[in-house]
Structure formats: C-alpha cells, structure tokens
C-alpha positions in Angstrom: 101.0 -224.7 86.4 98.9 -223.7 89.3 95.8 -221.6 88.5 93.4 -219.9 90.6 89.9 -220.6 89.4 87.4 -218.9 91.4 87.0 -216.9 94.7 84.9 -216.7 98.0 84.1 -213.5 99.3 83.5 -212.9 103.0 80.0 -213.2 104.1 78.2 -209.9 103.1 80.9 -208.7 101.2 79.8 -210.6 98.0 79.4 -207.3 95.7 82.8 -205.8 96.7 85.3 -204.6 94.4 88.3 -204.9 96.7 90.6 -208.0 96.9 90.9 -207.3 100.6 87.3 -208.8 100.9 88.5 -212.2 99.3 88.1 -214.8 101.8 89.6 -217.8 99.9 90.6 -218.8 96.4 90.1 -222.1 94.4 93.3 -223.7 93.3 94.2 -226.2 90.7 97.3 -228.0 89.7 99.0 -227.8 93.2 101.9 -230.7 93.2 101.5 -231.8 96.6 97.8 -230.6 97.5 94.5 -231.4 96.3 92.5 -229.1 94.3 90.3 -226.7 96.6 89.7 -223.5 98.4 92.8 -222.1 100.2 92.6 -219.0 102.6 94.3 -215.7 101.0 96.7 -216.0 103.9 98.1 -219.1 103.1 98.0 -218.3 99.5 100.1 -215.2 100.4 102.6 -217.2 102.2 103.0 -219.6 99.4 103.7 -217.1 96.7 105.9 -215.0 98.9 107.8 -218.5 99.9 108.3 -220.2 96.5 110.3 -218.0 94.2 110.0 -220.7 91.2 106.3 -221.5 91.4 103.9 -219.1 90.8 100.0 -219.0 90.7 98.3 -217.6 87.5 94.5 -216.3 87.5 92.6 -218.4 85.0 91.4 -215.4 82.8 93.4 -214.0 79.9 96.2 -212.3 80.2 96.7 -215.0 83.0 98.7 -212.6 85.4 100.6 -213.8 88.4 99.4 -213.5 92.0 101.4 -211.1 94.0 101.7 -211.2 97.9 100.6 -208.0 99.6 99.8 -206.6 102.8 97.5 -204.0 104.3 98.4 -203.6 107.9 98.7 -206.8 109.2 96.3 -208.3 107.0 97.8 -210.8 104.2 96.3 -210.9 101.1 96.9 -211.5 97.3 96.4 -209.5 94.3 97.0 -210.1 90.4 99.9 -208.6 88.6 99.0 -205.3 87.1 97.9 -205.1 83.4 95.8 -203.3 81.0 92.3 -204.1 83.0 91.1 -201.5 85.5 89.6 -204.1 87.8 92.0 -206.8 89.5 91.5 -210.1 87.5 91.0 -212.0 90.5 87.4 -210.1 91.4 86.7 -211.2 87.6 86.6 -215.0 88.4 83.6 -216.6 89.4 82.3 -216.4 92.9 81.0 -219.4 95.1 79.5 -219.0 98.3 
C-alpha cells in the first residue's frame, strides 16, 4: 500500500489550512520509485492515471487521495470523511 506520511507547505504558508498550499507529499511504498517527497502535481497525475493503485493518508481512517484542480492548479486532497479538516493537513510538516 502506498502511504502519504508527511507534507511540505509552500514557503511562508506553513500555517495555512488549505491543501492548495501543499508543495509536496512524502510517499512510501511505491513499487518502482524510492520513498521521498513528490510534487502535488505529479501525485495528482499518478492518482488520476492509475485506477487500480491508490495512495492513502497515513492517519486513521486512512482515506484515499483524490485528484482535484483549481483553475489550472493540480493538487490532491483526501477523500471526505467525518473530520472537518482534510487529513493531509494533519500529517507532520517538514520544512
């Protein structure tokens, strides 16, 4: 299973509560790639292009990442659940 374990926000936006301000996400468990930070745009394309592989946020209830766009900006967010804040934003931040 591919898991998102931490995030990096855009410089100066570390306190933001918007998934649009996530710059990159640390992924573990990719079969042909090393664990590491990947841009939100590349993760968006991966999620959109691979129907049988999914990425899960490493926080209960382990929601899947969903590809989304805001105008021309590609990003990902976690599947909606009973938490008010997106689970991606609850992951530890690395600077």
